[in-house]
N, C-alpha and C positions, 0 to 999 in steps of 0.2 A: 465436672463443670461447677463453678462457684455461682451460687444464686446471687451473691452481692454484686457480681460483675455486670448483671443486667442493668443496674442503676448508674454505672459509670459511662462517660462519653466514649464514643468509638475511638479506636486507635487511629491517629492521623495517618493519612496515606503518604507513601513515600513519593519523592519527585519522579516524574516519568523518566525512563531511560533515554539517554541521548540518541538521536537518530542521525543518520548520515544524509546530509542534504545533497541531492543530485537531481538530474533532470528526470521528469516523469516517464519518458519513453526509453529509459535505460534498458529495461527488460527487452523491449522490442529490438534494440540494437544488438543484444546478445544472442537472440534466437536465430536459427537458420531460416532461410526462406521457406514459408509454408508450402506444403504440397499443393499441386493444382486442384485437388478435390476441395480444398477450403479457400481457394482464391489466389494462391500463389503470391507473387510479389505485390499484386494489387491490394491484397489484404493488408500488408505492411504499410503501404502508402495511405490507405484509408485510416488505419489505426493511428499512424503518426499525425495525420491531419487532425483527427479527433482529439488526441492528447494535447496538441498545441493550442487548439481552440478552447479547451476546457481546463486550462491551468488555473490554479487557485491563487 
């Protein structure tokens, strides 16, 4: 490590990686129906409703 580097400004950050713009509940549409132990199809309905209400 070079001691002189301490006095230099930090290296600039790179631009953020591009992201794929898609609907927020895409993951929910890809998953199978949850088992009855965790609420079944009603769980998906509740989560979809929550995602739609909490969009940024």
